[in-house]
Every structure is written in structure tokens, then in C-alpha cells.
C-alpha positions in Angstrom: 66.1 22.2 125.3 69.2 23.6 126.7 71.0 26.0 124.4 74.4 27.4 125.3 74.2 31.2 125.1 77.7 32.6 125.7 80.4 32.7 123.1 83.8 34.2 123.0 83.9 37.9 121.9 86.1 36.9 119.0 83.2 34.8 117.6 81.0 37.9 117.1 83.5 40.5 116.2 82.3 42.2 113.0 84.1 42.1 109.7 85.3 45.2 107.9 82.6 44.5 105.3 80.0 45.6 107.8 81.3 49.2 108.0 80.1 51.8 105.6 82.4 52.4 102.7 84.3 55.5 102.3 83.4 60.1 101.0 80.8 62.5 101.4 78.3 62.3 98.7 75.6 60.6 100.8 75.5 63.7 103.0 73.4 65.3 100.2 70.5 63.3 101.6 70.8 63.1 105.3 72.9 64.3 108.3 76.6 63.6 108.1 77.5 59.9 108.2 79.8 58.5 110.9 82.5 57.7 108.3 83.6 58.6 104.8 82.1 57.0 101.8 83.4 56.2 98.4 82.2 58.4 95.6 80.1 57.0 92.8 82.9 57.5 90.3 85.2 55.4 92.4 82.6 52.7 92.6 82.1 52.8 88.9 85.7 52.0 88.2 85.9 49.1 90.6 86.0 45.5 89.2 83.0 43.3 89.6 82.5 41.4 92.8 80.9 38.2 94.0 77.9 38.3 96.3 76.1 35.8 98.5 73.1 34.6 98.0 49.9 47.7 105.7 52.0 50.6 106.8 52.8 50.8 110.5 51.0 53.4 112.5 53.2 53.7 115.6 56.8 53.8 116.8 58.5 50.8 118.3 57.4 51.8 121.8 53.9 53.0 120.7 52.2 50.1 118.9 48.5 49.9 118.1 46.5 48.7 121.0 44.7 45.9 119.1 46.9 42.9 118.8 46.6 39.2 119.4 48.7 36.2 120.2 48.6 33.2 117.9 49.1 29.6 119.0 52.6 28.2 118.9 53.2 26.7 115.5 53.6 23.0 114.8 57.1 22.6 113.4 57.0 20.8 110.1 59.2 17.7 109.9 62.3 18.4 107.8 65.6 16.8 107.5 68.5 18.6 109.0 70.3 20.9 106.4 73.6 22.6 106.5 73.7 26.3 107.4 76.3 27.0 104.8 75.2 29.3 102.1 74.8 28.3 98.4 77.0 30.0 95.9 75.1 32.5 93.7 76.0 34.2 90.4 78.2 37.3 90.3 76.8 40.8 90.4 78.8 43.3 88.4 78.1 46.4 90.6 80.4 48.7 88.6 78.7 47.8 85.3 75.3 48.4 86.9 76.3 51.8 88.2 77.7 52.8 84.8 74.3 52.3 83.3 72.5 54.7 85.7 71.6 58.2 84.6 73.2 61.2 86.4 70.0 61.8 88.4 69.8 58.1 89.4 73.5 58.1 90.5 72.7 61.3 92.6 69.5 60.0 94.2 70.9 56.5 94.8 74.4 57.5 96.1 73.5 56.2 99.6 72.4 52.8 98.3 75.3 52.5 95.9 77.8 53.2 98.7 76.3 51.5 101.8 73.8 48.8 100.9 75.5 45.4 101.2 76.1 43.9 97.7 74.2 40.6 98.7 71.1 42.8 99.0 71.9 45.3 96.2 72.1 42.4 93.7 68.5 41.5 94.7 67.1 45.0 95.1 68.7 46.8 92.2 65.5 46.8 90.1 63.5 48.1 93.0 65.9 50.9 93.5 65.1 52.1 90.0 61.4 51.9 90.4 59.3 55.1 90.1 58.2 54.7 93.8 61.6 54.4 95.2 63.1 57.3 93.2 60.2 59.4 94.4 61.0 58.4 98.0 64.6 59.5 97.4 63.4 62.8 96.0 61.3 63.3 99.1 64.2 62.6 101.3 66.4 65.0 99.3 63.8 67.7 99.8 63.8 67.0 103.5 67.5 67.6 103.7 67.3 70.7 101.6 64.7 72.1 103.9 67.1 71.7 106.8 65.3 68.7 108.5 67.3 66.5 110.8 66.9 62.8 109.8 67.6 59.7 111.8 69.4 57.4 111.7 72.6 59.0 110.4 73.1 58.4 106.7 75.8 55.7 107.1 73.5 53.7 109.3 70.3 53.6 107.2 71.4 50.3 105.6 73.5 49.0 108.5 71.0 46.0 108.8 72.2 44.9 105.3 75.9 44.9 106.2 75.6 43.2 109.6 73.3 40.6 108.2 74.0 39.8 104.5 71.3 37.9 102.7 73.1 34.5 102.8 73.4 34.7 106.6 69.8 35.4 107.5 68.2 32.8 109.9 65.8 35.0 111.9 63.9 38.1 111.0 62.6 40.5 113.7 60.3 43.2 112.4 60.1 46.7 113.8 58.1 49.7 112.8 59.4 53.3 112.9 63.0 54.2 113.8 63.6 55.8 117.1 63.4 59.6 116.6 65.6 61.1 119.3 69.4 61.7 119.3 71.7 58.8 119.9 69.1 56.1 119.4 68.4 54.8 115.9 71.3 53.2 114.0 69.6 51.1 111.4 68.6 48.0 113.4 65.1 47.7 114.8 64.7 47.9 118.6 68.5 48.5 118.9 70.1 51.7 120.3 73.7 52.9 120.4 75.5 53.1 123.7 75.4 54.9 126.1 71.7 55.2 125.4 69.9 52.8 127.8 67.5 50.1 126.5 64.1 51.6 125.7 61.0 50.2 127.4 60.1 47.7 124.6 63.6 46.3 124.5 63.6 46.0 128.3 60.6 43.8 128.0 62.3 41.7 125.4 65.1 41.2 127.9 62.6 40.1 130.5 61.3 37.5 128.1 64.8 36.3 127.3 65.6 36.0 131.0 62.4 34.1 131.6 63.4 31.6 128.8 67.1 31.5 129.5 68.2 32.1 133.1 71.8 32.6 131.8 70.8 35.5 129.4 73.0 38.6 129.8 71.9 42.0 128.4 74.4 44.5 126.9 76.8 46.2 129.4 75.7 49.2 131.3 71.9 48.6 130.8 72.5 49.2 127.1 70.4 48.3 124.1 72.9 47.4 121.4 71.7 44.4 119.3 74.5 44.2 116.7 75.7 40.9 118.1 72.3 39.4 117.1 72.6 40.9 113.6 76.1 39.5 113.2 74.7 36.0 114.1 72.0 36.0 111.4 69.1 38.0 113.0 67.9 40.5 110.5 66.6 43.5 112.5 64.4 45.3 110.0 62.1 48.3 110.5 59.2 49.1 108.2 60.5 52.6 107.6 64.2 53.2 107.5 64.3 56.9 108.2 62.3 59.4 110.4 62.4 63.1 110.9 63.9 64.1 114.3 61.4 64.1 117.1 58.5 63.4 114.7 57.3 59.8 114.9 56.1 58.3 111.6 57.1 61.4 109.7 58.5 59.3 106.9 55.7 56.7 106.8 53.7 56.2 103.6 56.4 57.7 101.4 57.7 54.4 100.0 59.9 52.8 102.6 57.2 50.2 103.5 57.0 48.9 100.0 60.8 48.6 99.8 61.2 46.8 103.1 58.3 44.5 102.2 60.5 43.5 99.2 63.3 42.7 101.6 61.0 40.4 103.5 59.8 38.8 100.3 63.3 38.2 99.1 64.3 36.5 102.4 61.2 34.3 102.1 62.1 33.4 98.5 65.9 33.1 98.6 66.5 31.5 102.0 65.2 28.2 100.9 66.4 26.3 104.0 63.9 28.3 106.0 64.1 31.2 108.5 62.1 32.2 111.6 60.0 35.4 111.3 59.2 37.1 114.7 56.2 39.3 114.1 55.2 41.3 117.2 52.0 43.4 116.9 49.5 43.8 114.2 51.6 45.8 111.7 54.3 43.2 111.8 51.8 40.4 111.5 50.4 42.0 108.3 53.9 42.0 106.8 54.3 38.2 107.0 50.8 37.2 105.8 52.2 35.8 102.5 55.2 33.9 104.0 55.1 30.2 103.4 54.4 28.6 106.8 55.7 25.2 105.6 59.1 26.4 104.4 59.5 29.0 107.1 58.4 29.5 110.8 56.3 32.5 111.6 55.8 33.3 115.3 53.3 36.1 116.2 52.5 37.8 119.5 51.5 41.2 120.9 54.1 43.9 120.7 56.6 44.1 123.6 55.7 47.7 124.3 54.5 48.4 127.9 51.1 49.3 126.3 50.6 45.7 125.2 53.3 43.3 126.5 51.1 42.2 129.5 48.6 40.7 127.1 50.7 37.7 126.2 54.2 38.8 125.2 55.9 37.5 128.3 54.4 34.0 127.8 55.0 33.7 124.0 58.3 31.7 124.4 59.5 33.0 121.0 63.3 32.8 121.6 63.3 29.1 122.6 60.8 28.2 119.9 63.1 29.9 117.4 66.1 27.9 118.4 64.1 24.7 118.5 63.0 25.2 114.9 66.5 26.3 113.8 68.0 23.2 115.4 65.6 21.0 113.6 66.4 22.6 110.3 70.1 23.4 110.7 71.4 21.2 113.5 73.1 22.3 116.7 75.2 24.9 114.9 72.1 26.7 113.5 70.8 28.0 116.8 71.1 31.7 117.8 73.2 32.7 120.8 70.9 35.4 122.3 73.4 36.7 124.8 74.3 40.4 124.4 77.1 40.9 127.0 79.5 42.1 124.3 81.6 45.3 124.7 80.5 47.9 122.1 83.9 48.1 120.6 83.6 44.3 119.8 80.0 44.6 118.7 80.4 46.5 115.5 80.1 50.0 116.9 
């Protein structure tokens, strides 16, 4: 199948909704965000709005060594469906916020201000769970102890703003955020410019080039994947934060349960079907319950240099993804994998 990869930059320019909303209360949990954020009181006074529809043990470049490649799936026969989203009921965010206790408003300030409402509407009960509030208390203590946390606060939920729930067509599962300066920004495998693409991402580029000879990576050997996110590729890590220079330092504190709910919501709500790309054993464990008839699950070894040679370069996942999406959504449903987009036009 021949799939056109290049699009005009204007087609992938991000909307204002993808940027964090504006003041400084979220800084009580993490390092300073890249932009101002609205206060909880401001949000409470806003009118209601309409919305759209096993823990990892290694960082993205240090996966477990025991992984396996599964055979390519047999795509179920399905009639072509429209990629347009289905209208969903309204979510009154302001009313929901008003019902929170003062402590809940304090602990959940980041979620209230920066989690896209399409996701907040689905995750609001999870945010009030005992486990998630304990996670937020842990993160608050990290900040109070002077710990540097990555990604910056405004980027923790950037995956939700670049890829609202009603736009998801592909899910790529990562593990732990990058833990050095200038790397993690809320999308798995992705790094901000001018940081060069890390080894695992370089191997992903090699696979893409093997599948599509017209594939172009980001400018200047970069690793910015926001164009994918804007086109419907949910780039989700198992853990959404990490202590600077300490891999897995926020593992097993509650993020894994929360992000598993994100996966489950996608599997339940995106009824036309999505493609899950699970690279490595931890990612494979997270999609065990996904309906393989409704959705497409593609598994392989992790793209890390430690394991990629054991089958990743032969998995063909990017073309298989588009073949499945074309069958489900038609020609307009395939993903443009090209990344040759200037950072200023790629949501950064």
C-alpha cells in the first residue's frame, strides 16, 4: 500500500486548546510551568463547556531484556466507518470543581487547569479516588522536599491536549519519562528541541525509513513527536512524572493505575477501533484486556538498542497500522508519519 506521508504545515499546526491554560497554582506541585495557568477560582466561575467524546521496570531506553515479537494480526473484516467523532453529553466542569473540598482543589489544581476536558470528563471520578489523591500528596511532598520533577508541570498532561479523546486513532505506549533536562514534555518517546532524538527514537526512525522511503524525521536530528499527537496518535507513558536523574523514581506510586484507566477508556469509548502499539513486555501487559476484534493490537520487542535487533526492525508496525486504519476509516483515516515540521508549527 502506498500512503502519502507529507502534508502542508498548516494541516498540523496546533490549536490554542492544546496549550496549557493560564496562573501559578500548579507550581505548588512541580517545577514552574512554561506558561501561566488559570486559578481554580477562575475555573469555578466559568460556564459549562461541551467536550468530545504490571508496572514498568525500566526507562524508555532501558527496557527489560525479556521480550517477544507476536505474529502480525489478521485484520477483522469491517465496513468502512467515518473518522468523525460522535457528539457526547456536556460536562459541567465549573459545577464539578465547585463540589470539591478545599484539599481536593489544592491537590488537583494541575488536573483542573491542564487536563483536556474530553479526558477530564471521563477521568473525574478517578481523580477523586483514594489512590490518586495519595499520589498527589506524594508529589506535593516531593516538591516540598526540593526535588526537581520532570516533565515541567504544564507538560504533564500535554498528551491530553494534543490528542483529545475523540481524535485518538493510535496509541503508542511508553514507560518512564526521560529524566534529564530538556527531554520529557509529556509525550512518550518525544523530546523537545534542540535535544537530539534518543537511541530508542532513532531506531523508530530507522523502522519508518525502512517502511516508507519518503519518511522525514524532525529538523536538526530532533525528536519532537507533537505532529503525531496532533494527528491522533496518543503518546502515553505508564508514569507521567519522574524525579530528575532518577529513573523510575515515581513508579509504583499510582501513575500506572491512572494511565491504565486512560487505556481502558480509549478501548471502551473509541468504538470505531484504534491501533495499540505495544513495544516490550511492560507495554504488552497493559493491553492484555483490549478487545482484539474491535481494536488492533500490534506487539514487538522494545526499540531500545538493548532489544531492537531481536525483531523490532522487521515488525512493520507503521504500515500495518495504516492498513488497518484505512480498512476501518477509509483513506482519510491513515496517519501521516512524517515529522519534518518546524518546532514553531508543531505545538512547541
